[in-house]
VEXKOL-832132 format. One record per residue (C-alpha): residue in one letter; x, y, z. Coordinates in steps of 0.25 Angstrom, whole numbers, padded with zeros to 4 digits, always signed. Layout:
N
AXYZ...
***
This chain:
1160
X+0396+0013-0100X+0388+0006-0089X+0384-0006-0101X+0400-0006-0108X+0405-0007-0091X+0394-0017-0089X+0398-0026-0104X+0412-0030-0097X+0406-0035-0086X+0404-0053-0086X+0397-0064-0076X+0410-0064-0068X+0411-0050-0065X+0395-0050-0060X+0399-0061-0051X+0410-0053-0045X+0400-0042-0043X+0391-0050-0036X+0403-0058-0027X+0405-0044-0024X+0391-0040-0020X+0389-0051-0011X+0402-0048-0004X+0398-0035-0002X+0383-0037+0004X+0390-0045+0014X+0399-0033+0019X+0386-0026+0020X+0374-0035+0027X+0362-0026+0027X+0363-0018+0017X+0358-0016+0004X+0371-0017-0003X+0368-0031-0009X+0355-0026-0015X+0360-0014-0021X+0373-0019-0028X+0364-0030-0035X+0355-0020-0042X+0369-0012-0046X+0372-0027-0052X+0361-0028-0058X+0360-0012-0063X+0373-0018-0070X+0369-0032-0077X+0357-0023-0083X+0368-0014-0093X+0378-0028-0095X+0376-0031-0111X+0373-0045-0109X+0377-0059-0104X+0379-0071-0106X+0372-0083-0100X+0386-0089-0095X+0386-0075-0090X+0372-0073-0084X+0374-0090-0078X+0385-0085-0071X+0380-0074-0065X+0367-0078-0060X+0374-0091-0054X+0381-0080-0046X+0368-0073-0042X+0361-0086-0037X+0374-0089-0030X+0378-0076-0023X+0373-0074-0007X+0365-0062-0014X+0350-0059-0007X+0339-0067-0014X+0333-0054-0018X+0347-0047-0025X+0347-0064-0032X+0334-0061-0039X+0341-0048-0045X+0351-0051-0051X+0347-0065-0056X+0335-0057-0062X+0346-0046-0071X+0354-0057-0075X+0340-0064-0080X+0337-0050-0085X+0350-0051-0091X+0350-0065-0099X+0334-0060-0104X+0334-0044-0105X+0320-0041-0101X+0320-0026-0106X+0317-0023-0122X+0330-0016-0125X+0341-0027-0118X+0335-0038-0127X+0343-0040-0141X+0333-0049-0146X+0320-0044-0151X+0308-0056-0154X+0297-0051-0164X+0287-0061-0171X+0281-0060-0186X+0267-0063-0188X+0263-0076-0197X+0257-0074-0210X+0248-0084-0217X+0242-0079-0229X+0238-0092-0237X+0227-0097-0227X+0219-0101-0237X+0230-0112-0239X+0231-0116-0227X+0221-0122-0223X+0216-0135-0222X+0205-0141-0230X+0194-0145-0218X+0198-0130-0212X+0191-0126-0227X+0180-0136-0224X+0178-0130-0210X+0178-0116-0214X+0169-0118-0225X+0159-0121-0219X+0161-0113-0204X+0157-0098-0202X+0168-0088-0204X+0169-0086-0187X+0171-0101-0187X+0184-0102-0199X+0192-0091-0190X+0191-0104-0181X+0198-0113-0192X+0206-0103-0199X+0211-0100-0186X+0215-0116-0182X+0222-0116-0197X+0232-0106-0194X+0235-0109-0181X+0239-0124-0185X+0247-0116-0195X+0256-0111-0184X+0250-0098-0185X+0252-0089-0172X+0245-0075-0174X+0237-0070-0185X+0242-0061-0194X+0233-0049-0200X+0236-0054-0215X+0232-0070-0211X+0221-0065-0204X+0217-0059-0215X+0218-0070-0226X+0211-0079-0215X+0200-0070-0211X+0199-0071-0228X+0199-0084-0230X+0187-0086-0219X+0177-0074-0227X+0181-0080-0240X+0175-0095-0237X+0163-0087-0229X+0161-0079-0245X+0161-0092-0251X+0153-0097-0241X+0142-0087-0241X+0143-0080-0252X+0143-0068-0242X+0156-0059-0239X+0157-0053-0224X+0159-0038-0222X+0173-0033-0221X+0169-0030-0206X+0167-0044-0204X+0177-0049-0209X+0186-0041-0199X+0179-0047-0188X+0182-0062-0195X+0195-0057-0195X+0196-0055-0181X+0187-0066-0177X+0199-0072-0185X+0211-0066-0174X+0204-0070-0163X+0202-0083-0167X+0214-0089-0170X+0219-0081-0158X+0211-0091-0148X+0214-0103-0158X+0221-0115-0152X+0224-0127-0161X+0230-0140-0155X+0242-0142-0166X+0247-0131-0175X+0261-0129-0186X+0272-0122-0184X+0270-0108-0188X+0278-0098-0197X+0278-0085-0201X+0274-0083-0217X+0266-0094-0220X+0268-0099-0236X+0259-0100-0244X+0255-0117-0244X+0256-0122-0229X+0264-0135-0237X+0276-0126-0237X+0276-0126-0222X+0279-0140-0223X+0274-0153-0217X+0277-0151-0203X+0268-0139-0204X+0257-0146-0212X+0255-0157-0202X+0256-0146-0190X+0245-0138-0197X+0237-0148-0203X+0229-0161-0198X+0230-0172-0208X+0221-0174-0217X+0219-0159-0219X+0228-0154-0225X+0229-0137-0231X+0220-0134-0242X+0225-0122-0250X+0212-0116-0256X+0211-0105-0266X+0201-0093-0262X+0199-0082-0274X+0198-0070-0270X+0204-0071-0255X+0217-0063-0257X+0206-0049-0262X+0198-0053-0250X+0213-0053-0240X+0215-0040-0245X+0202-0033-0247X+0191-0040-0239X+0198-0044-0226X+0199-0032-0217X+0207-0036-0203X+0209-0025-0196X+0199-0013-0189X+0206-0002-0196X+0202-0009-0211X+0194+0000-0221X+0183-0012-0226X+0176-0012-0209X+0163-0005-0207X+0171+0004-0196X+0183+0009-0207X+0173+0015-0216X+0171+0029-0210X+0185+0028-0212X+0187+0023-0227X+0178+0034-0231X+0184+0046-0224X+0198+0043-0230X+0190+0041-0243X+0186+0054-0241X+0199+0062-0240X+0200+0055-0253X+0190+0060-0259X+0177+0056-0252X+0165+0058-0260X+0170+0064-0271X+0179+0054-0276X+0168+0044-0274X+0158+0053-0283X+0168+0054-0295X+0170+0037-0294X+0155+0038-0297X+0155+0047-0305X+0164+0042-0315X+0155+0027-0311X+0144+0032-0318X+0151+0039-0329X+0156+0025-0332X+0145+0018-0331X+0132+0028-0333X+0140+0038-0343X+0132+0051-0338X+0132+0058-0323X+0121+0066-0320X+0119+0073-0306X+0107+0062-0302X+0118+0053-0304X+0128+0060-0293X+0115+0061-0285X+0116+0047-0284X+0131+0045-0282X+0130+0053-0267X+0118+0041-0264X+0131+0032-0268X+0143+0040-0261X+0136+0040-0247X+0134+0024-0247X+0146+0021-0254X+0156+0024-0247X+0154+0017-0236X+0149+0003-0244X+0163+0004-0251X+0167+0000-0235X+0157-0011-0234X+0156-0026-0240X+0147-0021-0252X+0134-0032-0255X+0137-0033-0268X+0142-0047-0277X+0156-0044-0282X+0157-0047-0297X+0158-0062-0297X+0146-0064-0290X+0134-0054-0295X+0123-0061-0296X+0111-0054-0302X+0101-0048-0289X+0090-0040-0286X+0094-0029-0279X+0084-0022-0270X+0082-0007-0271X+0086-0002-0259X+0100-0006-0263X+0100+0002-0274X+0103+0018-0275X+0092+0024-0280X+0095+0034-0293X+0092+0048-0299X+0079+0050-0302X+0083+0056-0315X+0093+0044-0320X+0093+0036-0331X+0081+0025-0331X+0086+0018-0340X+0100+0018-0334X+0105+0003-0329X+0114+0004-0316X+0129-0005-0318X+0137-0016-0308X+0143-0004-0303X+0135+0005-0301X+0124-0005-0294X+0138-0006-0285X+0137+0007-0282X+0125+0008-0278X+0123-0004-0271X+0135+0002-0260X+0127+0015-0260X+0115+0009-0256X+0112+0013-0240X+0106-0005-0240X+0124-0007-0241X+0130-0016-0231X+0116-0022-0226X+0115-0033-0238X+0130-0042-0237X+0122-0055-0233X+0116-0053-0249X+0127-0052-0257X+0143-0053-0259X+0153-0039-0255X+0160-0035-0268X+0175-0037-0261X+0183-0024-0256X+0192-0023-0268X+0182-0023-0278X+0175-0011-0271X+0186-0002-0279X+0184+0010-0289X+0188+0003-0300X+0179-0008-0298X+0166+0000-0297X+0169+0007-0309X+0169-0006-0318X+0157-0013-0323X+0157-0027-0325X+0155-0034-0337X+0144-0044-0332X+0137-0035-0322X+0122-0035-0319X+0113-0020-0320X+0105-0015-0309X+0094-0008-0309X+0091+0008-0307X+0083+0014-0300X+0073+0025-0301X+0070+0034-0291X+0074+0023-0280X+0065+0012-0287X+0069-0001-0294X+0068+0000-0309X+0059-0011-0315X+0066-0023-0319X+0059-0024-0333X+0065-0011-0336X+0079-0016-0334X+0088-0022-0342X+0090-0037-0341X+0102-0037-0332X+0093-0030-0324X+0080-0038-0324X+0088-0052-0321X+0094-0046-0308X+0078-0042-0306X+0073-0057-0307X+0084-0063-0299X+0080-0064-0286X+0091-0060-0273X+0095-0072-0269X+0095-0080-0256X+0108-0079-0247X+0115-0092-0246X+0119-0092-0232X+0102-0093-0228X+0103-0107-0234X+0113-0112-0227X+0109-0106-0214X+0104-0113-0201X+0091-0112-0192X+0097-0102-0182X+0103-0093-0193X+0088-0093-0201X+0083-0091-0189X+0093-0078-0184X+0092-0073-0200X+0077-0073-0198X+0077-0067-0186X+0087-0055-0192X+0077-0053-0202X+0067-0050-0193X+0071-0042-0185X+0077-0034-0197X+0063-0031-0202X+0060-0028-0187X+0070-0017-0190X+0064-0013-0203X+0048-0013-0195X+0053-0003-0184X+0061+0005-0195X+0046+0010-0200X+0043+0013-0186X+0038+0001-0178X+0039+0000-0165X+0052-0008-0159X+0047-0020-0151X+0052-0016-0135X+0058-0027-0126X+0050-0021-0115X+0040-0011-0112X+0047+0005-0114X+0047+0009-0099X+0038+0020-0095X+0047+0033-0094X+0047+0040-0081X+0049+0053-0079X+0064+0054-0070X+0063+0068-0061X+0078+0076-0064X+0087+0072-0051X+0087+0084-0043X+0101+0092-0041X+0110+0087-0028X+0108+0100-0019X+0120+0104-0013X+0124+0106+0000X+0128+0120+0005X+0143+0120+0009X+0145+0118+0026X+0149+0132+0030X+0166+0133+0035X+0164+0135+0046X+0156+0122+0050X+0164+0112+0043X+0174+0102+0051X+0186+0104+0052X+0195+0089+0050X+0196+0080+0042X+0205+0067+0038X+0215+0074+0030X+0219+0084+0042X+0215+0075+0052X+0206+0083+0059X+0211+0096+0061X+0202+0106+0066X+0205+0116+0054X+0204+0106+0044X+0211+0103+0031X+0207+0110+0017X+0199+0098+0017X+0190+0097+0027X+0188+0112+0027X+0182+0111+0013X+0168+0112+0014X+0163+0101+0003X+0174+0091+0009X+0165+0079+0014X+0176+0069+0020X+0178+0065+0035X+0177+0078+0043X+0185+0074+0058X+0191+0082+0070X+0204+0077+0076X+0200+0069+0086X+0189+0061+0074X+0201+0061+0064X+0210+0054+0075X+0199+0042+0080X+0197+0041+0063X+0211+0039+0061X+0212+0028+0071X+0200+0021+0066X+0207+0022+0053X+0220+0014+0058X+0211+0005+0063X+0205+0001+0049X+0219+0003+0042X+0226-0009+0051X+0212-0018+0049X+0213-0015+0034X+0229-0018+0033X+0224-0031+0041X+0213-0033+0031X+0222-0031+0020X+0233-0039+0024X+0223-0049+0025X+0216-0049+0012X+0229-0048+0006X+0235-0062+0013X+0222-0068+0008X+0222-0064-0006X+0236-0068-0007X+0233-0082-0001X+0223-0082-0011X+0229-0079-0024X+0240-0090-0017X+0229-0099-0017X+0222-0096-0032X+0237-0097-0038X+0237-0110-0035X+0225-0114-0044X+0233-0111-0057X+0235-0122-0064X+0230-0120-0078X+0234-0105-0077X+0232-0095-0071X+0217-0096-0061X+0213-0082-0067X+0214-0080-0082X+0216-0066-0089X+0210-0065-0100X+0207-0054-0111X+0193-0049-0117X+0188-0040-0126X+0182-0027-0121X+0170-0020-0127X+0179-0008-0132X+0189-0017-0139X+0198-0018-0127X+0204-0030-0122X+0201-0033-0107X+0207-0043-0097X+0201-0051-0086X+0202-0063-0078X+0194-0078-0079X+0196-0091-0072X+0207-0101-0078X+0196-0113-0075X+0207-0124-0077X+0216-0116-0067X+0203-0115-0058X+0198-0130-0058X+0212-0135-0057X+0214-0127-0044X+0202-0133-0040X+0205-0147-0044X+0217-0146-0036X+0213-0140-0023X+0204-0154-0023X+0189-0150-0017X+0173-0155-0020X+0177-0146-0037X+0188-0155-0038X+0181-0170-0036X+0170-0165-0042X+0176-0161-0055X+0185-0174-0056X+0172-0181-0052X+0166-0178-0064X+0177-0178-0073X+0179-0192-0071X+0164-0196-0074X+0165-0187-0088X+0179-0191-0093X+0174-0194-0107X+0169-0180-0107X+0173-0164-0101X+0167-0161-0091X+0154-0151-0092X+0158-0136-0088X+0146-0126-0086X+0149-0110-0083X+0140-0101-0077X+0141-0085-0078X+0132-0074-0073X+0134-0059-0065X+0136-0057-0051X+0135-0045-0043X+0144-0043-0031X+0139-0034-0021X+0127-0027-0020X+0117-0033-0030X+0108-0022-0030X+0120-0010-0031X+0119-0003-0044X+0134-0005-0044X+0137-0018-0053X+0153-0017-0055X+0157-0029-0049X+0144-0036-0058X+0151-0050-0062X+0150-0059-0072X+0152-0073-0065X+0157-0087-0072X+0157-0099-0065X+0159-0114-0070X+0157-0128-0067X+0155-0143-0071X+0140-0148-0077X+0145-0163-0075X+0145-0156-0058X+0131-0165-0051X+0120-0154-0052X+0120-0153-0039X+0135-0146-0038X+0132-0138-0050X+0122-0131-0037X+0132-0127-0030X+0141-0116-0032X+0155-0124-0029X+0154-0129-0041X+0153-0118-0049X+0168-0110-0052X+0170-0096-0055X+0179-0095-0067X+0174-0079-0072X+0172-0064-0065X+0169-0053-0071X+0164-0039-0068X+0152-0036-0077X+0158-0024-0080X+0170-0030-0085X+0163-0042-0095X+0152-0029-0100X+0165-0021-0106X+0169-0034-0113X+0164-0037-0129X+0154-0049-0127X+0154-0047-0114X+0152-0060-0105X+0151-0067-0118X+0167-0063-0120X+0171-0069-0105X+0165-0082-0108X+0173-0083-0121X+0186-0083-0114X+0179-0091-0105X+0178-0102-0113X+0192-0099-0121X+0200-0099-0108X+0195-0112-0104X+0192-0121-0117X+0202-0114-0126X+0213-0113-0118X+0227-0112-0124X+0232-0125-0116X+0220-0132-0109X+0211-0137-0116X+0197-0142-0103X+0188-0150-0115X+0201-0159-0116X+0204-0158-0101X+0214-0152-0093X+0221-0160-0079X+0214-0155-0065X+0224-0162-0054X+0218-0163-0040X+0219-0169-0024X+0211-0179-0029X+0219-0183-0042X+0220-0176-0054X+0208-0177-0067X+0207-0173-0082X+0196-0162-0083X+0192-0158-0095X+0178-0149-0097X+0169-0141-0106X+0159-0131-0108X+0146-0136-0109X+0137-0127-0099X+0134-0112-0097X+0122-0107-0088X+0116-0095-0090X+0106-0083-0087X+0102-0075-0097X+0111-0065-0094X+0123-0073-0095X+0120-0080-0106X+0116-0067-0114X+0131-0062-0112X+0137-0074-0113X+0132-0078-0126X+0132-0065-0134X+0116-0067-0136X+0105-0057-0133X+0099-0066-0121X+0084-0063-0115X+0083-0050-0121X+0086-0054-0135X+0078-0056-0147X+0086-0070-0150X+0085-0074-0135X+0090-0088-0133X+0105-0093-0136X+0098-0109-0139X+0088-0106-0146X+0088-0100-0162X+0074-0097-0165X+0068-0089-0150X+0066-0074-0151X+0058-0064-0143X+0046-0059-0148X+0048-0046-0157X+0038-0041-0152X+0041-0042-0137X+0055-0047-0135X+0054-0049-0120X+0043-0059-0125X+0047-0073-0130X+0036-0081-0137X+0032-0096-0134X+0039-0106-0137X+0043-0120-0134X+0057-0129-0132X+0052-0136-0147X+0053-0122-0154X+0067-0118-0149X+0076-0119-0161X+0090-0123-0152X+0103-0117-0157X+0117-0126-0157X+0130-0123-0153X+0132-0122-0169X+0122-0113-0170X+0124-0103-0160X+0141-0102-0165X+0135-0100-0179X+0125-0090-0176X+0135-0080-0168X+0144-0083-0181X+0134-0080-0191X+0133-0068-0181X+0147-0064-0182X+0148-0063-0199X+0136-0053-0196X+0144-0043-0189X+0150-0035-0198X+0142-0039-0210X+0129-0032-0206X+0128-0018-0201X+0126-0016-0186X+0110-0015-0185X+0109-0028-0193X+0121-0037-0186X+0112-0032-0174X+0099-0039-0178X+0108-0050-0181X+0112-0052-0166X+0100-0051-0164X+0093-0061-0170X+0104-0070-0167X+0101-0068-0152X+0118-0062-0153X+0124-0051-0148X+0137-0050-0156X+0150-0049-0149X+0164-0052-0156X+0167-0057-0140X+0158-0065-0138X+0157-0080-0135X+0154-0087-0149X+0167-0075-0154X+0176-0087-0152X+0174-0098-0163X+0185-0105-0154X+0175-0107-0141X+0164-0114-0152X+0167-0128-0147X+0168-0123-0133X+0156-0114-0132X+0144-0121-0136X+0131-0112-0131X+0120-0118-0135X+0125-0131-0128X+0130-0124-0117X+0122-0112-0112X+0111-0115-0101X+0101-0108-0094X+0101-0104-0081X+0088-0109-0075X+0087-0105-0063X+0089-0091-0070X+0079-0093-0081X+0068-0099-0069X+0071-0093-0055X+0079-0080-0057X+0067-0071-0061X+0065-0083-0070X+0055-0091-0077X+0051-0096-0063X+0048-0083-0057X+0039-0076-0069X+0031-0088-0068X+0029-0087-0052X+0025-0071-0054X+0016-0074-0065X+0010-0086-0057X+0007-0077-0044X+0004-0065-0054X-0007-0072-0060X-0014-0077-0046X-0013-0064-0041X-0021-0057-0054X-0030-0070-0052X-0034-0066-0038X-0023-0072-0029X-0019-0060-0026X-0013-0063-0012X-0004-0074-0019X+0010-0069-0012X+0004-0068+0001X-0001-0082+0001X+0011-0086-0005X+0021-0080+0004X+0014-0088+0015X+0011-0101+0007X+0029-0103+0004X+0031-0100+0018X+0021-0113+0021X+0034-0121+0015X+0047-0127+0021X+0058-0127+0012X+0069-0138+0013X+0081-0131+0022X+0091-0128+0011X+0077-0118+0007X+0077-0112+0019X+0082-0100+0015X+0074-0095+0004X+0061-0090+0013X+0048-0092+0001X+0039-0083+0009X+0049-0072+0007X+0045-0073-0009X+0031-0067-0006X+0034-0057+0003X+0025-0044+0000X+0037-0036-0003X+0044-0047-0013X+0031-0049-0020X+0031-0034-0022X+0044-0032-0027X+0039-0043-0036X+0027-0035-0041X+0035-0025-0044X+0046-0034-0052X+0034-0043-0059X+0040-0053-0057X+0042-0063-0044X+0057-0058-0039X+0063-0072-0032X+0079-0077-0032X+0081-0090-0040X+0082-0097-0026X+0068-0093-0022X+0062-0096-0034X+0067-0109-0034X+0063-0111-0020X+0048-0106-0023X+0046-0113-0034X+0042-0127-0028X+0033-0120-0017X+0026-0112-0026X+0022-0120-0037X+0016-0130-0028X+0006-0116-0024X+0002-0115-0037X+0000-0130-0039X-0009-0130-0027X-0014-0117-0024X-0018-0111-0039X-0016-0120-0049X-0025-0131-0039X-0035-0119-0038X-0036-0119-0053X-0031-0105-0052X-0021-0100-0064X-0018-0115-0072X-0011-0108-0082X-0003-0099-0073X-0001-0110-0064X+0002-0118-0074X+0014-0110-0079X+0022-0108-0067X+0021-0124-0063X+0027-0127-0075X+0040-0116-0073X+0040-0121-0060X+0043-0135-0064X+0052-0132-0076X+0060-0125-0065X+0057-0136-0055X+0065-0144-0069X+0075-0136-0069X+0079-0138-0054X+0079-0154-0054X+0088-0154-0066X+0096-0145-0059X+0098-0155-0049X+0100-0166-0059X+0086-0174-0056X+0086-0184-0067X+0069-0181-0067X+0071-0170-0076X+0074-0170-0092X+0076-0159-0102X+0064-0163-0108X+0056-0159-0095X+0062-0146-0096X+0061-0144-0109X+0047-0146-0108X+0043-0139-0095X+0050-0126-0102X+0039-0129-0112X+0030-0129-0104X+0035-0117-0096X+0034-0108-0109X+0021-0114-0113X+0013-0113-0102X+0018-0098-0099X+0013-0094-0113X-0001-0102-0108X-0002-0094-0097X+0001-0082-0103X+0014-0078-0097X+0020-0076-0111X+0024-0062-0110X+0031-0067-0098X+0040-0079-0103X+0054-0074-0105X+0068-0079-0111X+0070-0088-0098X+0055-0095-0103X+0064-0099-0113X+0076-0104-0108X+0069-0115-0100X+0066-0121-0114X+0081-0123-0114X+0084-0131-0100X+0078-0144-0106X+0092-0142-0116X+0101-0136-0106X+0096-0149-0096X+0099-0159-0109X+0112-0153-0113X+0120-0153-0098X+0112-0162-0090X+0113-0152-0081X+0103-0138-0077X+0112-0131-0066X+0105-0120-0058X+0114-0110-0053X+0110-0106-0041X+0124-0111-0036X+0130-0101-0046X+0120-0087-0040X+0126-0094-0028X+0142-0094-0033X+0139-0078-0036X+0140-0076-0021X+0154-0080-0020X+0157-0070-0032X+0149-0059-0022X+0157-0061-0013X+0170-0058-0017X+0166-0047-0029X+0159-0039-0019X+0173-0034-0008X+0182-0034-0020X+0187-0020-0020X+0198-0023-0029X+0190-0019-0043X+0201-0018-0051X+0204-0032-0049X+0191-0037-0048X+0190-0049-0056X+0203-0055-0052X+0199-0052-0035X+0184-0059-0037X+0193-0071-0046X+0202-0073-0034X+0192-0073-0022X+0181-0082-0030X+0190-0092-0035X+0198-0093-0022X+0184-0095-0013X+0180-0106-0026X+0193-0114-0025X+0195-0114-0010X+0179-0118-0008X+0181-0129-0017X+0193-0131-0011X+0186-0136+0002X+0172-0141-0003X+0175-0156-0003X+0165-0160-0011X+0151-0155-0017X+0139-0160-0012X+0134-0171-0021X+0130-0183-0011X+0122-0184+0001X+0130-0177+0013X+0125-0172+0029X+0128-0155+0028X+0136-0152+0042X+0134-0166+0050X+0137-0163+0064X+0141-0176+0074X+0135-0171+0085X+0122-0177+0083X+0108-0176+0092X+0106-0187+0104X+0092-0192+0097X+0096-0191+0083X+0110-0199+0087X+0100-0209+0093X+0091-0211+0083X+0103-0213+0072X+0109-0223+0081X+0097-0232+0083X+0096-0232+0068X+0111-0235+0067X+0117-0242+0079X+0131-0244+0082X+0133-0231+0073X+0145-0224+0083X+0139-0209+0086X+0150-0203+0080X+0148-0209+0066X+0134-0200+0067X+0133-0185+0061X+0119-0179+0059X+0117-0167+0049X+0104-0157+0047X+0108-0157+0031X+0109-0168+0021X+0113-0163+0008X+0106-0172-0003X+0113-0178-0016X+0105-0169-0026X+0111-0155-0018X+0098-0154-0008X+0098-0152+0007X+0090-0159+0017X+0090-0154+0030X+0084-0156+0043X+0068-0151+0043X+0069-0153+0028X+0056-0162+0022X+0064-0173+0012X+0058-0181+0003X+0065-0195+0003X+0066-0209-0005X+0055-0217-0006X+0052-0230+0002X+0050-0240-0009X+0038-0245+0000X+0034-0234+0001X+0025-0227-0010X+0028-0213-0009X+0038-0208-0020X+0047-0201-0009X+0046-0201+0008X+0046-0188+0015X+0054-0184+0027X+0057-0172+0036X+0073-0173+0038X+0078-0174+0051X+0092-0173+0051X+0103-0182+0044X+0115-0191+0051X+0127-0199+0046X+0130-0213+0050X+0143-0218+0047X+0143-0210+0035X+0128-0212+0030X+0117-0200+0029X+0104-0204+0036X+0091-0195+0037X+0085-0195+0049X+0070-0189+0043X+0055-0189+0048X+0048-0197+0037X+0034-0193+0034X+0023-0198+0025X+0017-0196+0012X+0002-0192+0010X+0001-0188-0006X+0008-0182-0016X+0004-0173-0025X+0009-0172-0040X+0002-0161-0045X+0009-0153-0032X+0019-0160-0032X+0020-0162-0016X+0020-0171-0007X+0011-0173+0007X+0017-0179+0019X+0013-0183+0032X+0024-0177+0044X+0028-0187+0051X+0039-0189+0063X+0046-0202+0060X+0060-0200+0061X+0069-0210+0053X+0081-0213+0047X+0085-0210+0035X+0095-0214+0022X+0099-0198+0017X+0099-0203+0004X+0084-0204+0003X+0082-0191+0006X+0078-0183-0008X+0077-0170-0005X+0070-0158+0005X+0057-0153-0001X+0048-0142+0003X+0036-0144+0012X+0027-0137+0022X+0016-0144+0033X+0000-0143+0034X-0010-0150+0040X-0010-0161+0029X+0006-0164+0032X+0017-0161+0023X+0018-0155+0008X+0031-0158+0002X+0034-0153-0012X+0041-0164-0022X+0051-0158-0029X+0052-0161-0046X+0063-0172-0044X+0055-0179-0034X+0040-0180-0040X+0036-0194-0046
***
């Protein structure tokens, strides 16, 4: 009824009704008449069958000109919009549907270059080539039929190349990979697609060919014999296909319903009647053997050559089923019986590499009952033994004489592939030994079992008598008779009287008032923060949502920082980071900037707590082209990912999948290509920024999970070496080797190794696949960083991965080990008070003021030494170990080695000390360090440890040192991760107090990114040059007079003084420090030495007031110098100060230690 009435409504009726509403609202001001009438008008409009465009224009114009309130106007305009474009499903009369695209004859659409590339590429690389061609042809979605034909073409080329067909499971995985790659493939040029593609691309016209193919590379159709049969019977693309191994049980059950064992036995009886001619009970016994294994074998790829490729070969005895004892010895089996026996063999399915499998369409009952005319014979067996070849016919004798054919793929395999195959075969032999009862080598000695007393049952408390209960609680407001809650003897809540309740209530009101005030302040701060972050979205939302696959197969969403928006937001705000990035981009205009990533885990809150629910993965990013002293600062590293470890652990591939998504989101972006360049706008002008990833710095744990390798606990422990394996007798140990012994792998080798492992999955058994993982050193995952072939040109593992030398040497690293081994050896040789002596000795030294917070004597306290003895290692922080190194090295040279004690042990420690000094000098960018020096020092470290007898203490970290020279040669940088460890404190500062754990990551992102943006915006410059730290205008009178005597005519207002001077290399020279100075050319000494009094700025020029000392001697063998302290104040150019040094005073003078980069 309402619809019929509204159908007669016109635009003029609507305008008249609108005018009446305005008139009535003006007569009743201050009431809600207008709002109610507008709602009624909106309800009427919903029942109108449809408006014309002209009517809608008139009505919208009337609403706009009306005197209604803004909210009522918006409501009517929205109703008119809905009337123009209905959003409810039932209102629209038109429904758009998309029809899938179909391309079957893919082999006619491939170009000559496509065929050439696919012929020399692995199956997984072929999926990229196939996806690019499909995208160029205009396909936007991959229909099941198209996916099946594309997969079949790739498999056909693989069979032609290697003469080995993949298993059905592997074909299925390949089809899934093709679909995944297709969805992520981007092409710069493509043709307009169509619904159903014709047989040949020429039928689509010249315009299609021009867009879909490059000039000089037209389509080249090829004939692929047997491809249609392969598509129909051998290419499973659905997970429910009966060809797949996980569906065999279902298929066997269905067969059992149709007759099961009786049907199979009947088939075999008819088969033997036609081939043998008679039946007996013993023959039926042989049928039972074939029955048990044949059903499952029919579902697996059979390792039997097809009739077209049959060659006479010698079959192993283990692959032939034993015949009955009284079977005629002269009876020779036909090839069909050979097929049946092979399929019944327990060894079936494990010899897929040795021969081709029978196609699925040939494994039928009819084909099994046919006897080929040109068949060769197989020797029968008697009581499990093979009959000698002399008693066989000529055909069988010919089989025995021909040796087994070698695998053609072995002739062309690379060195890394040969190493992996050799290790795999060795692991198989080890397993055979274990089957014979030999014990399995353990990584660590078995822990001694300890008897644990069963926990005592908790003693229950007797209930308190009701007469002694204190009645009154918060619920009853302290009622003297209580309530049902406080009358319960087991109630453990707050019990209080009426007066106590009143006091509690007043305190509660005050707390609530304060809480509301804090909540308002917090809400205002949160609103301001979100508004601030929302202004940094030039390249999309600052926090992008991504999807990842979990271990259970579901899809999980998470947040990552939009790197391009973050960089643009930093540049638009100005500051030190913007200026430095712009300058670096200008200096390297001929190439992209080099960016680095660093990943690590942190534990916010109490690190000693057993709860690690907030343990978080952090990923930082910076520019490798920044100066070395800037890379050492936490402000130079930007946070791009913060994810809880519990969430990362639930993902397939763990953090490796996260890194894959990070690289794809940045360098495979649908709209922007950072390698080609993006525009960054800043207050000082815009610039063109192009960058690519060249370095990923990681410690052992991050290296293991990101690259999906076995890591330090695996047999193959190094990503960069192909031939380094752990000792099979004790996997904790590694053999002695040098840099020359390493077989360094390339980026292509690593990707090929992963592709070979991926091809093995589904081809071999689970047990053998585990051995392949052990041999190659990979932990396979379908979502690993290597699972996306599109990243092959972005992710270059051998070129990008850099070992973190700080964790390698200083954080429970090689220098800690060498220190503890030397001190333990010293104590064992009669120097029992070495720890007490060192406690006093290190306290004699005075460190530069910048290291004043580190107290070396605390490292040798009795309590701490006891803890080290219990742990069996020297326990210090990385900063403490680095600070202690020069002092301890001088102690070893002068107090142990000089006395003739423990020469080899001292040499091993001093060699490791030198290695750390080289790495520290390379980190600071000093030119005195070369890659060859790092390689030589690493070799000598390894050799000296084994020569000393410390070989059992050589860990994987010692092997890391052999690669430091290559890292330094490739990148010209070896950043230390002290700055990143300090940056963890910012994450911990904000992650600890967060209460809303449901939105933990978003809350943490907002806090941390807002902190970084604000800090960089207010940082005027990075400390690159010489500068005073916190200068003051008020100058002491004596100092002012001294300066004015040297600089007459300078106004007092132009003087400023400071106690700290920032040096160009990143160090600090403070008041009271002893510093080395540039030597006067007239002097014979390599440098001068002075004590700093203060630093002054005169008309912008920096000068330092120092007391110059006199050199007595320089000892090259101890790397120290002896000086005579003289109080001789002079004013020098601050640029002459080189560095602050360690020193101690005695009766002979002042002894200073000379840093590595200043030694002569």
